[in-house]
C-alpha positions in Angstrom: 95.3 111.9 99.7 95.6 110.2 103.1 92.5 111.9 104.4 90.2 111.2 101.4 87.0 109.4 102.1 85.6 106.9 99.6 82.1 107.9 98.9 79.9 104.8 98.4 77.3 106.7 96.3 80.0 107.3 93.6 80.9 103.6 93.3 79.4 101.2 90.8 79.3 98.7 93.7 78.8 100.8 96.8 79.4 97.8 99.1 83.1 97.9 98.2 83.6 101.3 99.8 84.8 99.8 103.1 87.4 97.7 101.3 88.6 100.6 99.2 88.8 102.9 102.3 90.8 100.3 104.2 93.3 99.7 101.4 93.7 103.3 100.4 95.8 104.1 103.5 98.3 101.4 102.6 98.3 101.7 98.8 101.2 104.2 98.5 103.4 102.2 100.9 102.5 99.0 98.9 103.4 100.7 95.6 106.7 102.0 97.0 107.6 98.7 98.5 106.8 96.7 95.3 108.8 99.2 93.2 111.9 98.6 95.3 111.4 94.8 95.8 110.9 94.1 92.1 114.2 95.9 91.4 116.1 94.3 94.3 116.7 90.9 92.7 118.4 92.6 89.7 120.8 94.2 92.1 121.4 91.2 94.3 122.3 89.0 91.4 124.8 91.7 90.2 126.2 92.1 93.7 126.7 88.4 94.3 127.5 86.9 90.9 129.2 89.7 88.9 131.9 92.2 89.3 131.6 95.9 88.2 134.2 95.1 85.6 131.8 92.9 83.7 129.2 95.6 83.5 131.8 98.3 82.8 132.7 96.5 79.5 129.1 96.7 78.4 128.8 100.4 79.4 132.1 101.3 77.8 131.1 99.6 74.5 128.3 102.2 74.3 130.9 105.0 74.5 129.9 106.1 78.0 132.8 107.5 80.0 133.6 106.4 83.6 132.3 102.9 82.9 133.7 101.3 86.1 132.3 104.0 88.4 128.9 103.8 86.6 128.9 100.0 86.9 129.6 100.2 90.6 126.8 102.8 91.1 124.4 100.7 89.1 125.0 97.7 91.3 124.7 99.7 94.5 121.5 101.5 93.2 119.8 98.2 92.2 120.7 96.5 95.4 120.8 98.9 98.3 118.9 101.7 96.6 116.1 99.3 95.8 116.0 97.9 99.3 116.0 101.4 100.9 113.2 102.5 98.5 111.2 99.4 99.6 111.5 100.2 103.3 111.3 103.9 102.8 114.8 104.9 104.0 116.4 107.9 102.1 113.4 107.5 99.9 113.7 110.6 97.7 117.5 110.1 97.2 117.0 106.4 96.2 114.0 107.3 93.9 116.1 109.9 92.0 119.1 107.5 91.8 116.9 104.7 90.4 115.1 107.1 88.0 118.4 108.4 86.6 119.8 104.9 86.2 116.7 103.7 84.4 116.6 106.9 82.2 120.1 106.1 81.1 119.2 102.5 80.4 116.2 103.6 78.4 118.1 106.1 76.3 121.5 104.4 75.9 120.7 100.7 75.9 117.1 100.0 75.1 115.7 102.7 72.9 117.0 101.1 69.7 114.8 98.0 70.4 111.5 99.9 70.7 109.0 100.0 73.4 108.1 96.4 74.3 110.2 94.7 76.9 109.6 91.4 75.1 111.9 92.7 72.4 114.5 94.1 74.8 112.6 97.4 74.7 112.4 100.2 77.2 108.9 99.5 78.6 110.0 98.1 82.0 112.8 100.6 82.6 110.4 103.5 81.7 107.9 102.2 84.2 110.6 102.4 86.9 111.5 106.0 85.8 107.8 107.1 86.1 107.2 105.3 89.4 110.4 106.7 90.9 109.5 110.3 89.8 106.2 109.9 91.6 107.9 108.5 94.7 110.4 111.3 94.7 107.7 113.9 94.9 105.7 112.0 97.6 108.7 110.9 99.8 108.6 107.9 102.1 105.0 108.4 103.2 103.2 107.3 106.3 104.7 103.8 106.5 108.4 104.4 106.0 111.6 104.4 108.0 112.0 108.1 107.0 108.7 108.8 108.8 109.9 106.9 111.9 113.1 108.9 111.9 111.2 112.1 111.5 113.5 113.4 108.8 113.7 113.1 105.0 116.2 114.3 102.4 
């Protein structure tokens, strides 16, 4: 994907080929960065303003065991995991952690409300699951801390 060339003759507006070619090498890093940065405020708010005990009560009310541990993991995943995903550090691990958390949110907390996020539905959490699955398979990519370190999980 990194080495693909945009063919102007295939485009409706051939003059855009240069723009597309320029942006294509940054598009994956941009998507990975945005995926992490959009989740990060959710984690930071929980990290600063709430304790795991507050979230554990909600988790336990759904009959899920280990509520305090899960609440702590949720806060860490949404704060540090999201930040690491954005900068491409431990990318695959963070992508899996976020995908698992969001899959639990979809199935245990939002499914009953239907698809649309405007009705407390699972649309937004499902998007994170799908993005993180894609990020998991691709890894950190060209513009990541993982790449600078020369190692990935």
